[in-house]
N, C-alpha and C positions, 0 to 999 in steps of 0.2 A: 516409536521404539519404546517398548516397553521396558520397564526394570525386570531384569531375572528374579524369578523366585529364589528364596533360600531355600537349601535343603529340607528346614524345618517345617516351610510352608506347605510341603505336600505330604497327604500322608496313601500309605500303601493303598491300591486300588481306587483311589479318588482322582485318577489321570483324567477322566470326566467333567469332574468338578472344577478341578483346576484350570481346564480348557475354558469352564466359563466364566469362569472369576477372576484370571490372570488379566484379560483386557481391562475389563470393570477396577481392578485394583491399581494397573499401571495409569489410567484415568485420573482415580483419586489423590494417587500420590503426585502427579503430576499437578493439577490442582492444589492440592493443598502447597505445595513447594513453591508454585511460580503464578499464583495467582495474583500477586502485585503486578506481574507484568503484562499478564493478560488485561488486568485494570487500564494498565496505560495506554495501550493498545485501543481499547475503545476510547478512552478520553481521545487520544489521537485523532482519530479519523471522526470523532462525535466533535471534535474542536473546528476539522477541516472543514464539514460540511455545514456547521453554522456560520463560519466565515463565510462560504462560498454563497449559501441563500442569502448572507444579510448583504454584502457586495452586489450579488444580483440583481435584488430589490433594488437598492439603491443607481443601480446604474442602467436598470430595464423599464421598473415599474413607471407607467405613463405618469402618475402624480408626483414622482420623484423630482425636486429641482432640479439634481444633476443630470436624470435624464434627460430632462428639457434642455438643459444647456448644453449639452452634447451628442446631437443629433447622428455623429458619424459612427457608423457602428466597428468600425477598426478601433479607432481611439477608446472606444468602451472595451472592446476584448481587452485591448493594451491595458488599459488600467483593469481591469478584470484581471488579466494574467499578472500584473504588477502586486496587486493585492493577494494573491491565493500564492505567485512564488515565495512572496515573503512569509504568509502563512505558515506554508512548508518547511521553509529556513527555520522558523522560531519553533515549530513542534519540533524536529529533528536536533535543533541545538539546545530543546529545554532538558532540564535533569531528567524528566521523564521521558522524552522520548532518547535521550542518550543511552538510558537503561534498559528500554524496553527494544532498540533500535530502531524504531519507529518505522516499521514497516508499512502499518496501516492501509494496507492492500493485501489481500489474498493472494494475488499475483506474484506480489515481492517474497510472500510467506512460501507460498508452492516454490519457487525456482530456489530458495535458499534450504527447503528440504530436500529439494531435488539433488542439489549438492551436498547433501550428508550434513547440514549445519546445523540443521532444527530436530529435533525428535519429534518423534511423529504426533504425540500427545500434547505437546507445544504447539507445532504447526494448527491442528485442529483446533485448541483452543484460543489461538491467535485469531484463527480465522471467525471462530463464534462470534470472538469479542469486536472485532472490526465490522462485521455486519450489523451487531447489534449496538454499537457505539455510533455508526453512518446513521443507522435510524434514530437515534434518540436525538442528535443532533439536529436532522431536516426537523423532525417533530417537535422541537423546541423552537425554532424557526418560526414555524408554524404557530405555533400556541402565541407567539411573540406579534407575530406580522398578519397573521389571519391570510385574508383573499388578496391581497398586495404579494406575497409569495406564493399562493397557489395558483392564482390568475395568470392564464397568460398576458404577456409574454414570457413570465420570470417561470411559471410554471414547475414549481418544485426544484428549479435551478436542475431539472434532467436532462442528461445526455441522451439524445435520438441521432438518428442516420441523418445525414444532411440530405439536398435535394438530389445529389448524383446517386443516392440508393445504397443499398446496405451492403453491396459488393466492396464500394469506395468505401464504405466507414469503415468497414472487416480490416481492410487491407491499412488504411490511416491507422487504427489501434495496432494492430500488429507491427508497423512498422516504428510508431511513437514509442510505443512499449519496449521495443528491442533496443530502440536509441537510448532511452531511461535505465534499464537494466545493465546494458553494456557499458555505459559510463559510469554507475555506480561500482561493476565489479573491477572495472578497470581503475577508479581513482581509489577504491577500499585497499586494492594491492597493489598500492604503490604508494611507498610509506611517507613518501614527500607532499603527497596529495590527500593523503586518507582525511585529515581534517577539514579538506573543502569540498568532501564530497556531498556534505547538504546544503552548499553553497552551489554545485552545478546541478544536482537535482533541482531545486529551487529557480535556477536559470531557466531549464529545460520546460517546466510546468508554465513559468510567466511564456516563454516562445509557444507551447504548444497551445496554449489558450490563444494567445494572439491570433496564429496564423493555421492552425490545423482545427481549432474546432467548429468552423461552418462543413469541415466533411463529417464527423462523428459527433460532436459535441465533447470532445477530448475527456475520455474517463480515465484510460489505462488500468481501472480499479472495479472489479465486479461488484464489490460492497459500496463503493460509491455511486455507483449507477443505481444498484437495488435499491439504497436506502432515499433516493427520490421518486422511483419506479411504483413502490409499493402504496406509500400514502398518496399518491397523485395518480394512481392504475395506469401508469404510460408505461406499458410492456413492450412496444415498439421496437423490434433489432434486438429485444434485451438478450438473446443469445449471442449477438455480436460483442457485447463488453463482460462477456464470461470465455469466449473462446478467444476473443484477439488479443487482451492482456496476457492471457496465459500462455499462449503460443508466440505472442512476440519476446516475451522474458525467456521463456526455456530456450527459444532460438540464441539469445544473445548469452546463453550460457556455452552453446556451440561456438559461436563467434568467439566467444573469450576463449576457449581451450585451443582454437586454431591460431590467435594472435599471440598466446604467453604459452604455446605448447604444453601446458600443464593443466591437469585438472582442478587443482587445486586452490584454495579461497581463504582468506586468513579469518574470517567472522562473519556472520549474519546481523552485523551491525555496522550503519553506514562511518560512525565515529566511534572510537574504542579507547574506553582510559581503563587501565587497569584498576583503578582504585574505585570503579563503580561493579556491580556483581553482574558476571556474564553467565547467562542461563544455556548459553548455547556451546554446541560442540566447536571448541574456538582455538584457531591455530596463530592468535596473534603472536604467544611469548615466543614462539618457534621462529617466525616470520622475522621477529624483531632481533631475534640472535643471527638469523641466516644472511640479514640484510635485503635491499633492494633484489625483486625476484628478475632471473634472467631472461634475456628475449632473444631469439634466432632470427 
Protein backbone atom coordinates (compact mmCIF):
# COMPACT_ATOMS: atom_id res chain seq x y z
CA UNK A 1 0.00 0.00 0.00
CA UNK A 2 1.70 3.14 -1.14
CA UNK A 3 1.39 6.34 0.89
CA UNK A 4 -1.15 8.83 -0.41
CA UNK A 5 0.26 11.79 -2.33
CA UNK A 6 -0.05 15.18 -0.69
CA UNK A 7 -1.98 17.84 -2.53
CA UNK A 8 1.26 19.71 -3.21
CA UNK A 9 2.68 16.65 -5.01
CA UNK A 10 0.20 16.93 -7.86
CA UNK A 11 0.18 19.62 -10.54
CA UNK A 12 -2.77 20.34 -12.83
CA UNK A 13 -2.55 18.33 -16.01
CA UNK A 14 0.08 16.00 -14.52
CA UNK A 15 -2.16 13.06 -13.57
CA UNK A 16 -0.42 10.73 -16.00
CA UNK A 17 2.98 11.65 -14.59
CA UNK A 18 1.71 11.18 -11.06
CA UNK A 19 0.43 7.71 -11.91
CA UNK A 20 3.87 6.78 -13.20
CA UNK A 21 5.85 8.21 -10.30
CA UNK A 22 3.47 7.37 -7.44
CA UNK A 23 4.39 3.68 -7.06
CA UNK A 24 8.09 4.47 -7.42
CA UNK A 25 7.80 7.13 -4.72
CA UNK A 26 5.98 4.67 -2.47
CA UNK A 27 8.76 2.13 -2.92
CA UNK A 28 11.43 4.70 -2.15
CA UNK A 29 9.57 5.91 0.93
CA UNK A 30 9.24 2.36 2.26
CA UNK A 31 12.89 1.61 1.55
CA UNK A 32 14.05 4.82 3.22
CA UNK A 33 11.95 4.28 6.34
CA UNK A 34 12.16 0.52 6.83
CA UNK A 35 15.45 -0.64 5.31
CA UNK A 36 16.80 -1.84 8.68
CA UNK A 37 13.95 -4.36 9.00
CA UNK A 38 14.53 -5.55 5.44
CA UNK A 39 18.20 -6.21 6.19
CA UNK A 40 17.21 -8.01 9.39
CA UNK A 41 15.01 -10.34 7.35
CA UNK A 42 17.92 -11.01 4.99
CA UNK A 43 20.16 -11.74 7.96
CA UNK A 44 17.54 -14.05 9.48
CA UNK A 45 17.14 -16.38 6.51
CA UNK A 46 20.84 -16.14 5.68
CA UNK A 47 21.64 -17.31 9.21
CA UNK A 48 19.09 -20.12 8.95
CA UNK A 49 20.56 -21.34 5.65
CA UNK A 50 24.13 -21.13 6.91
CA UNK A 51 23.13 -23.19 9.95
CA UNK A 52 21.31 -25.71 7.76
CA UNK A 53 24.32 -26.07 5.48
CA UNK A 54 26.80 -26.51 8.31
CA UNK A 55 24.74 -29.05 10.24
CA UNK A 56 23.72 -31.00 7.11
CA UNK A 57 27.37 -31.33 6.09
CA UNK A 58 28.33 -32.38 9.59
CA UNK A 59 25.60 -35.04 9.67
CA UNK A 60 25.60 -36.31 6.06
CA UNK A 61 28.99 -35.70 4.44
CA UNK A 62 30.60 -39.18 4.21
CA UNK A 63 33.92 -37.85 5.49
CA UNK A 64 32.37 -36.40 8.63
CA UNK A 65 33.17 -38.34 11.83
CA UNK A 66 29.67 -37.63 13.12
CA UNK A 67 28.06 -39.03 9.96
CA UNK A 68 30.19 -42.16 10.28
CA UNK A 69 29.22 -42.56 13.93
CA UNK A 70 25.49 -42.18 13.23
CA UNK A 71 24.45 -44.48 10.38
CA UNK A 72 20.76 -44.33 11.30
CA UNK A 73 19.00 -41.78 9.08
CA UNK A 74 16.19 -41.16 11.57
CA UNK A 75 18.67 -40.29 14.32
CA UNK A 76 20.48 -37.91 11.99
CA UNK A 77 17.23 -36.25 10.95
CA UNK A 78 16.25 -35.88 14.61
CA UNK A 79 19.56 -34.16 15.36
CA UNK A 80 19.17 -31.98 12.28
CA UNK A 81 15.65 -31.11 13.39
CA UNK A 82 16.87 -30.21 16.86
CA UNK A 83 19.63 -28.03 15.44
CA UNK A 84 17.33 -26.20 13.04
CA UNK A 85 14.54 -25.84 15.58
CA UNK A 86 16.98 -24.20 18.00
CA UNK A 87 18.32 -22.05 15.16
CA UNK A 88 14.80 -20.86 14.36
CA UNK A 89 14.08 -20.10 18.02
CA UNK A 90 17.35 -18.19 18.30
CA UNK A 91 16.54 -16.07 15.25
CA UNK A 92 12.97 -15.40 16.39
CA UNK A 93 13.98 -14.28 19.89
CA UNK A 94 17.07 -12.36 18.83
CA UNK A 95 16.84 -8.55 19.03
CA UNK A 96 16.71 -8.31 15.23
CA UNK A 97 14.17 -11.10 14.92
CA UNK A 98 11.90 -9.46 17.45
CA UNK A 99 12.11 -6.18 15.59
CA UNK A 100 11.49 -7.46 12.04
CA UNK A 101 9.01 -10.12 13.12
CA UNK A 102 11.35 -12.90 11.94
CA UNK A 103 9.18 -13.90 9.01
CA UNK A 104 12.26 -15.19 7.10
CA UNK A 105 9.78 -16.78 4.68
CA UNK A 106 7.90 -15.21 1.74
CA UNK A 107 4.86 -17.40 2.46
CA UNK A 108 4.66 -15.99 6.00
CA UNK A 109 4.95 -12.44 4.71
CA UNK A 110 2.32 -13.12 2.03
CA UNK A 111 -0.04 -14.45 4.69
CA UNK A 112 0.28 -11.37 6.89
CA UNK A 113 -0.10 -9.16 3.82
CA UNK A 114 -3.31 -11.07 3.02
CA UNK A 115 -4.47 -10.34 6.58
CA UNK A 116 -3.82 -6.63 6.07
CA UNK A 117 -1.00 -6.50 8.60
CA UNK A 118 1.84 -5.71 6.18
CA UNK A 119 1.92 -2.85 3.69
CA UNK A 120 2.44 -3.84 0.07
CA UNK A 121 5.88 -2.32 -0.39
CA UNK A 122 7.05 -3.71 2.93
CA UNK A 123 5.92 -7.15 1.74
CA UNK A 124 7.76 -6.71 -1.56
CA UNK A 125 11.01 -5.72 0.11
CA UNK A 126 10.68 -8.39 2.80
CA UNK A 127 10.36 -11.07 0.12
CA UNK A 128 13.30 -9.66 -1.87
CA UNK A 129 15.42 -9.57 1.29
CA UNK A 130 14.48 -13.13 2.19
CA UNK A 131 15.49 -14.46 -1.23
CA UNK A 132 18.73 -12.49 -1.22
CA UNK A 133 19.66 -13.37 2.35
CA UNK A 134 18.95 -17.06 1.90
CA UNK A 135 21.12 -17.21 -1.20
CA UNK A 136 23.98 -15.40 0.53
CA UNK A 137 23.79 -17.88 3.40
CA UNK A 138 24.14 -20.83 1.01
CA UNK A 139 26.99 -19.18 -0.88
CA UNK A 140 28.81 -18.50 2.39
CA UNK A 141 28.68 -22.20 3.32
CA UNK A 142 29.78 -23.16 -0.19
CA UNK A 143 32.79 -20.86 0.09
CA UNK A 144 33.65 -22.33 3.49
CA UNK A 145 33.08 -26.06 2.88
CA UNK A 146 33.29 -26.45 -0.89
CA UNK A 147 32.50 -29.87 -2.35
CA UNK A 148 31.67 -31.37 1.04
CA UNK A 149 28.60 -29.14 0.98
CA UNK A 150 27.96 -29.11 -2.79
CA UNK A 151 28.28 -32.81 -3.64
CA UNK A 152 25.72 -35.53 -2.80
CA UNK A 153 24.39 -36.47 -0.36
CA UNK A 154 24.42 -32.94 1.12
CA UNK A 155 23.76 -31.32 -2.31
CA UNK A 156 23.53 -27.72 -1.15
CA UNK A 157 20.99 -28.87 1.49
CA UNK A 158 18.36 -28.77 -1.27
CA UNK A 159 14.71 -29.61 -0.68
CA UNK A 160 13.52 -32.10 -3.31
CA UNK A 161 10.44 -34.35 -3.66
CA UNK A 162 10.85 -37.74 -2.01
CA UNK A 163 10.44 -41.12 -3.70
CA UNK A 164 6.64 -40.94 -3.37
CA UNK A 165 6.62 -38.22 -6.00
CA UNK A 166 5.54 -34.65 -6.59
CA UNK A 167 1.89 -35.03 -5.57
CA UNK A 168 2.78 -36.37 -2.13
CA UNK A 169 5.47 -33.71 -1.70
CA UNK A 170 2.99 -30.97 -2.59
CA UNK A 171 0.36 -32.28 -0.18
CA UNK A 172 2.96 -32.60 2.56
CA UNK A 173 4.14 -29.02 2.05
CA UNK A 174 0.56 -27.75 2.20
CA UNK A 175 -0.16 -29.65 5.42
CA UNK A 176 2.98 -28.68 7.32
CA UNK A 177 2.70 -25.06 6.21
CA UNK A 178 -0.93 -24.94 7.31
CA UNK A 179 0.05 -26.43 10.67
CA UNK A 180 2.84 -23.95 11.26
CA UNK A 181 0.87 -20.84 10.32
CA UNK A 182 -2.25 -21.90 12.22
CA UNK A 183 -0.09 -22.43 15.31
CA UNK A 184 1.48 -18.98 14.84
CA UNK A 185 -1.89 -17.26 14.41
CA UNK A 186 -3.46 -18.98 17.40
CA UNK A 187 -0.48 -18.36 19.66
CA UNK A 188 0.14 -14.73 18.71
CA UNK A 189 -3.53 -13.92 19.23
CA UNK A 190 -3.70 -15.58 22.65
CA UNK A 191 -2.12 -13.17 25.16
CA UNK A 192 -0.87 -15.84 27.55
CA UNK A 193 0.79 -17.77 24.71
CA UNK A 194 2.11 -14.88 22.62
CA UNK A 195 5.63 -14.93 24.06
CA UNK A 196 5.89 -18.69 23.41
CA UNK A 197 5.10 -18.47 19.70
CA UNK A 198 8.73 -18.81 18.69
CA UNK A 199 9.14 -21.91 20.84
CA UNK A 200 6.10 -23.52 19.22
CA UNK A 201 7.41 -22.66 15.75
CA UNK A 202 10.86 -24.06 16.53
CA UNK A 203 9.39 -27.28 17.91
CA UNK A 204 7.34 -27.75 14.75
CA UNK A 205 10.42 -27.19 12.59
CA UNK A 206 12.25 -29.89 14.57
CA UNK A 207 9.37 -32.36 14.29
CA UNK A 208 8.82 -31.70 10.61
CA UNK A 209 12.48 -32.26 9.74
CA UNK A 210 12.50 -35.49 11.72
CA UNK A 211 9.33 -37.02 10.32
CA UNK A 212 8.23 -35.14 7.17
CA UNK A 213 11.55 -34.47 5.43
CA UNK A 214 11.55 -37.82 3.54
CA UNK A 215 8.38 -36.71 1.73
CA UNK A 216 9.33 -33.23 0.51
CA UNK A 217 12.61 -32.23 2.12
CA UNK A 218 10.67 -30.03 4.58
CA UNK A 219 10.84 -26.55 3.09
CA UNK A 220 7.68 -24.54 3.90
CA UNK A 221 9.67 -21.67 2.38
CA UNK A 222 10.09 -20.67 -1.29
CA UNK A 223 13.17 -18.55 -0.54
CA UNK A 224 14.80 -21.38 1.40
CA UNK A 225 14.32 -23.81 -1.50
CA UNK A 226 15.44 -21.29 -4.13
CA UNK A 227 18.58 -20.48 -2.16
CA UNK A 228 19.74 -24.09 -2.53
CA UNK A 229 18.35 -24.67 -6.01
CA UNK A 230 20.12 -21.77 -7.73
CA UNK A 231 23.80 -22.54 -7.00
CA UNK A 232 23.18 -26.28 -7.22
CA UNK A 233 21.00 -26.09 -10.35
CA UNK A 234 18.59 -28.41 -8.54
CA UNK A 235 15.27 -27.34 -10.02
CA UNK A 236 13.31 -30.60 -9.61
CA UNK A 237 9.83 -29.79 -8.38
CA UNK A 238 10.66 -26.17 -7.63
CA UNK A 239 7.04 -25.15 -8.23
CA UNK A 240 5.98 -27.38 -5.32
CA UNK A 241 7.87 -25.17 -2.86
CA UNK A 242 6.30 -22.01 -4.20
CA UNK A 243 2.72 -23.31 -4.38
CA UNK A 244 2.59 -25.60 -1.34
CA UNK A 245 3.75 -23.23 1.44
CA UNK A 246 1.71 -20.30 0.14
CA UNK A 247 -1.43 -22.42 -0.25
CA UNK A 248 -1.02 -24.02 3.16
CA UNK A 249 -0.50 -20.75 5.00
CA UNK A 250 -3.36 -19.01 3.24
CA UNK A 251 -5.58 -21.95 4.14
CA UNK A 252 -4.45 -21.48 7.74
CA UNK A 253 -5.96 -17.98 7.63
CA UNK A 254 -9.34 -19.44 6.75
CA UNK A 255 -9.00 -22.14 9.40
CA UNK A 256 -8.11 -19.49 11.99
CA UNK A 257 -11.15 -17.44 11.05
CA UNK A 258 -13.40 -20.48 11.46
CA UNK A 259 -11.92 -21.34 14.84
CA UNK A 260 -11.91 -17.80 16.23
CA UNK A 261 -14.88 -16.47 14.25
CA UNK A 262 -12.97 -13.26 13.55
CA UNK A 263 -10.89 -11.95 10.65
CA UNK A 264 -8.64 -9.94 12.96
CA UNK A 265 -5.11 -10.67 14.12
CA UNK A 266 -3.01 -8.43 16.31
CA UNK A 267 0.26 -8.06 14.41
CA UNK A 268 2.71 -9.60 11.93
CA UNK A 269 5.21 -10.33 14.69
CA UNK A 270 5.66 -13.63 16.48
CA UNK A 271 6.67 -11.75 19.59
CA UNK A 272 5.57 -8.21 20.22
CA UNK A 273 7.32 -5.75 22.50
CA UNK A 274 5.89 -2.27 22.68
CA UNK A 275 9.30 -0.66 23.23
CA UNK A 276 10.57 -1.93 19.86
CA UNK A 277 9.65 -0.20 16.62
CA UNK A 278 6.79 -1.92 14.80
CA UNK A 279 6.46 -1.20 11.07
CA UNK A 280 3.27 -3.22 10.65
CA UNK A 281 -0.45 -2.43 10.75
CA UNK A 282 -0.59 -3.40 14.36
CA UNK A 283 -3.58 -4.02 16.62
CA UNK A 284 -1.48 -5.02 19.60
CA UNK A 285 -2.42 -2.12 21.86
CA UNK A 286 -6.14 -2.55 21.14
CA UNK A 287 -5.93 -6.27 21.81
CA UNK A 288 -4.18 -5.66 25.13
CA UNK A 289 -6.97 -3.29 26.19
CA UNK A 290 -9.72 -5.67 25.08
CA UNK A 291 -8.27 -8.70 26.83
CA UNK A 292 -8.27 -12.32 25.60
CA UNK A 293 -10.18 -12.97 22.35
CA UNK A 294 -13.57 -14.57 22.59
CA UNK A 295 -14.29 -18.01 21.19
CA UNK A 296 -17.64 -19.47 20.36
